[in-house]
C-alpha positions, -999 to 999 in steps of 0.1 A, spaced: 282 -177 -562 266 -171 -594 248 -194 -613 245 -193 -652 211 -188 -665 196 -187 -700 163 -171 -714 139 -196 -709 114 -177 -727 92 -144 -724 55 -149 -712 27 -127 -705 12 -130 -674 -24 -136 -671 -32 -115 -643 -15 -85 -646 -12 -84 -680 28 -75 -679 52 -90 -698 75 -117 -675 111 -128 -683 121 -166 -677 157 -175 -666 166 -210 -662 197 -223 -647 218 -246 -672 230 -269 -647 196 -272 -631 157 -270 -624 156 -233 -610 136 -208 -631 136 -171 -624 106 -151 -631 111 -112 -635 84 -88 -642 94 -68 -672 82 -39 -691 69 -40 -726 97 -17 -747 121 -43 -729 101 -71 -736 96 -67 -773 137 -57 -772 145 -91 -761 118 -111 -779 125 -94 -810 162 -107 -804 151 -138 -794 127 -142 -826 157 -124 -849 133 -97 -859 152 -68 -877 136 -33 -874 145 -6 -904 160 15 -873 180 2 -846 161 -2 -814 179 14 -778 198 -19 -772 208 -23 -809 220 10 -805 239 6 -772 254 -25 -789 266 -2 -817 281 18 -799 303 -4 -777 315 -20 -810 323 11 -826 340 21 -791 358 -15 -789 339 -24 -757 334 -59 -750 306 -73 -727 319 -106 -712 287 -110 -688 258 -91 -670 248 -104 -633 217 -101 -612 229 -92 -582 201 -83 -557 171 -83 -549 158 -55 -528 122 -42 -519 108 -62 -550 137 -48 -572 162 -67 -589 197 -50 -595 219 -63 -623 253 -52 -632 267 -49 -668 305 -58 -671 325 -42 -697 357 -47 -709 373 -17 -718 410 -20 -731 417 -48 -708 399 -33 -677 367 -52 -664 343 -22 -654 309 -29 -643 281 -6 -650 244 -8 -628 214 -17 -651 182 -29 -649 181 -64 -653 157 -62 -687 183 -39 -703 213 -61 -689 200 -94 -707 183 -76 -740 224 -61 -739 237 -99 -733 213 -111 -761 235 -92 -789 264 -90 -773 268 -128 -769 275 -123 -730 268 -149 -706 239 -143 -678 245 -147 -644 220 -146 -613 236 -146 -579 230 -173 -556 221 -148 -529 194 -137 -552 180 -172 -561 173 -179 -523 161 -141 -515 137 -147 -548 106 -171 -557 121 -194 -580 105 -223 -595 115 -257 -605 109 -279 -634 102 -318 -622 86 -345 -643 61 -365 -629 60 -403 -629 38 -398 -660 65 -378 -677 50 -345 -672 64 -312 -667 55 -301 -628 59 -267 -613 74 -270 -577 72 -233 -558 63 -220 -526 28 -223 -523 -5 -234 -548 -14 -198 -556 20 -190 -573 22 -228 -588 -6 -219 -606 4 -184 -617 35 -196 -630 16 -225 -648 -6 -202 -668 25 -182 -677 45 -211 -690 14 -226 -705 7 -196 -728 47 -198 -737 48 -211 -769 79 -229 -776 85 -222 -812 81 -184 -802 106 -167 -780 126 -198 -768 165 -187 -768 183 -215 -786 221 -221 -771 
């Protein structure tokens, strides 16, 4: 089974100072944090914020090539988690045939943003990974529910630094 998600945002992990891509399920409270590279984070964030560069970034170039060749990207899916590494597939539609291409999740998501592709995470990956959920307390405040107090605090710090005006994907 696969779960449809959207990009909840890009944040900086205050401990490692690394970018974190936050994927949130559309019909549920779970959030999947995936630590990514700076270049991929820049590519994703620039698209989320509609920042234009004078020359195409790598993911823009990929989209331009696919458009020129008449190839569509209907979906991407994060399909596996092995030894703390996530694996994704980019599904291409080439002359009516579907072909899956191995990719890093950050590259797949950056391309999905540019092509309008749907983004999915397999239920198995969500179960294997350290996901978090957002719930509302009685006082109406959002609370993070995770496996350990340390992990909850870490994600709280990441989300605290995430400004909703910036890096928020609008559906």
